[in-house]
N, C-alpha and C positions, 0 to 999 in steps of 0.2 A: 504493500500500498503506500502510494507516495505522500509527498507532504501537502500537497494541494488537497487530497482527499482527507488526510488528517485535520487540516484546519477547517475543512467542511464540517467535519464531525465535532470538533471542538465549539463551532458557532451554532450547530443544531443544537447539541446537548445544552451547552451554556445558556441558548436562547429559552430553551423549554424550561430549565430549572428557575430563569429568571421570572419567566410569567408565572409557573407556580408560586415562588415565594409572594407573589401580590394578590393570589387569586382569594385569600380571605377576606381582603375589601369586598369583591364582589360577593361571596358566598354570605355575607352579613346581610348584604342588602335584599336578598330574596328569604330571608328568615322568618318571613311571615308565615310561610307553610312548614310543615314539618320536615326534618331532615330525609324521612323516607321519602316523602314526594319529592324533595328537591333533587335526590339522588335519581330518582325514576325518570323525573324530566330531564335530568342531564343524560342520562343514557338514551332516551328517546330522541331528544333533539340533537345529540352527537350525530346519530346516524342519519337524521334528516340533512346534516351539514355535511357529513361524509357523502351521502348520496348525490347533493346537489354539485361537489367536487367532482365526483367521478362521472357524472353526467356531462357537466361542462368540459372537462377532458376527454370525452370520447370514450371512457373506460368502463361503462356501466355494463354493457354486454359481456365485458371479460369477467367481471365481478359475478354475473349470474351464472358463469360456466363455472367459476370457482366452487360457489355455493351448490351448484348442482351435483357437484362431486363429493360423495360421502368422505371420500379420504381428507378432504381439506378441512373438514368439521373435527377432526381430531387435533390439528394444529391451533385450532382456535378456542375449543372449549375451556381449556384449563385457563389461558391467558385471560379469557373473559370472567372466568369466577375470581381470579385473583384480583384484576383491576376492580371488579364490582365492590370486593369486601374492602379495598383501599379506599374507594372514593366514598362510599357509604361511612366509614368510620371517620375520615377526614372532614366531611362535612357535618357529621355530628359532632366532633369535637371541636370545630370552629364556633359552630353557634350553641354549644354549650359552655363556652368560657373556657377551654382547653388547648387556646392556640399554642401556649409555649410547650405543653406535653406534645402536641402533634409535631412542634418543631423539633424536639428531641428524639421522636421516631425518624424523621427523616435525618437526623445526624448520625442515628444509628445504622440507618439502612446503607450507606457506603461501606460500612465494615462488612456487612452481611454480603454486599454485591461483591466486594474484594475476595470474599473469602471463598463465594462459588466460582469466581473466575480463576483463581489459584488451583482449587480442587478438580474441578471439571474440564477446565479449559486449558491448563497447564500455564497460565500466564505468570510472567516473573516480574519483580520489583528491582528497582536499583537501590542504592543505600539513602538517597534523600527521600524517596517515596516510602521506604521501610520507616524512617524515623518519623515522617509525616504521619503515618499509619499508628506507630507507636504512641504519638502525644494523642491523636483524636481518639484513640482507646482509652487512653488514661481519663481524658476529659470525659468521655461516656460514662466510664465506670464511677467517677466520683459523683457525677449528676445523679446517676440510677443510685448508688448507695446511699445519697442523702436526700433522695426524694420521700423516703419513710416507707414507701412501698414499691412494689413491683410495678412499674409503668406499663400495664398490659396494653392500652391503646399505642403507646409508643412502639413497643415490641410488634405488637400487630400490623402497623402501619409499614414498619421497616421490614419485616419479613414477607409481608405481601407484595410491596412493591420491588423487593430484591428478586423474589423469584419470578415477579413479571418481567421485569429486564432481563433476567437470564433466558427466560421463555423466546422473549422478542431477540434476542441474539441469536438463538438457534433456528427460528421460525423462517421458513421457506417462501411466506407471504411478502409481498411487497407492503411497506408501512400503511398505504391507504387501503389497502385491501384487508389487511389484517384487523385494523381499527374499526372498518365497515364490518368485517365479521363479527368481531367481539361485541359491538353495540348492537348487533342484529340479534345475536344469541340471547343477549341480557333482555334486550326489548320483548323479546317474546313472551317473556313472563312479567315483566313491568308494564307494559302498555294496558293489559287486561286492569290491573290493579289502579292505574290513572283514570281509566274510563270508569271503573267502578266509584272512586272519588268524586269523580265530575258529575255523574248521572244521581249519586246519593246526597248531593250537596256539600260535601266536606273539601270539596277541591278549590280551584281557585275562582271558577265562574259564580258569580253571585255573593262571594265573599270577600274578594279583592276587586281593585280598579282595573279595566280591560287593560290598560297598559302594562300590567304586569306580566300578561304573558308575552309580550316584548322583551321584556326584562328578562324572563325566565328562559326564552329562546335563546338568549346570547350564551347560556351555558353550554350549547352545542359549539360555539366558535370557541369559548375560551378552554374548553376540553380538547376538541379535536386537533387545534393548531398546535400546542406543545406536545401532544402525544405523538404527532407525527414527525415534529422534531427530535424528540427524544428516539423514538424508532431509528430514524437515519441515522443519529448520533452513535446509538450501539451497533449499527452495521459497520461504523467505521473506526471504532475506538475500540481498545480493551475495556473489559468491565470494570477493572481498576482505575481507569481513566474517569469512566463514566460517573464511577462511585463517589471520586473525590468533586467533581463538577456539581454533584448533587449539594454540595454544601452550600451552593447559592441559595437553592429554594428554602432551607430550614432557617438560613440566617435572616433571609427577608420575614418570614414568619415571625422570627423571634422579636425583631424590631417592631413588627407591627402588633404582636402581643404586648409589649412593653409599653411602648409609645403612642399606640393608638388606642388600644383596647384596654390598658390599664391594668394588666395582669401583673402579679407579685414576681419581682425577680434580685434575690437576694445574693449575698456575698458567695455563697457556695456555687450558685449558679454562674456568677460572674467569673470566677475561678476554673470551672469546667469548661466553660464555653470559651475562655481564654486560651486554654490548652487545645481546643479543638481548632481554634483559628489559626494558633501557632503551626500545628500538623497541616493545615491548609496552605500555610505561607511556604514550607518545607517542599510539599508536593507542587504548589505552583511554580516554585522556582525550578524544581526539576523540569517541568514542562517546557520552561524558557529555555532552558540549556538544551534541550531536545530539539526544538523549533530552531534555536540560533545556529545550529551546527549545519543546517540547509541539507541534511540528508534525506535521501528517499526511503531509505529502510533505517528505521529507528533501532537501536541496539536494545538488549533486554525487555522488548515489550513486543511480543507477539500479536498478531492482529489477523481477523478473518478478512480475507481478501475477497 
């Protein structure tokens, strides 16, 4: 994989995590309905948006062929389940006042993602990257230990998204088709739930202004775009690199939780997150060194071509 493709991977991966870091602002604006309805609306509108993209690009017929082949369902069912669990937990955490706990989950996720890359994909790390991981690991351990209880939501978010990233790394499906498949599978179960809510008077219609429909429909765009970028990033970068780009998102969430939503942030939190940021600094510097060499082949970092 040449340097140009590597940079494309960094742009796609970094951009996806930057968008995700700001998404709590949006989820708060649609909290007038339950997290379960928000999640269901997110899945359905994501499929609608992906469908529009495929039709616009003249790829709808290709997608239909993929869906018609039963063998392709096996590549999409598990990712669909994993991302559904992740989405629902995250929306619930944001709208229940646990933005910082959600950010902790996404700080833990890169460690899980890196472990998967080392064990299953035989990816290797240089000294700077190992140092960065060590600092980040210590920070996560301190935060988890002084949290006072097992952060179940954090670990569930971390594991579900790490496994989703691993599945996307190995998926033979094009990014757009994969997302369409995943949201189609989940939507088959969630659309009846939404219709039931609307027809029984506990949904949006009759309870909220008509323009709330416009607001909730944006969930499809805010969901699909970063996920497509994430999938493109995973195809171009090792999981270890994607793992550390992940720190962009929880840092944004952490800042929103403290500065915007007023959640508590004590000295222990400051120390643990500080160690994580030091680790990110080591890892980022290692990436700068690799890029500055201008080599088409990057040593010590195997990558899927």
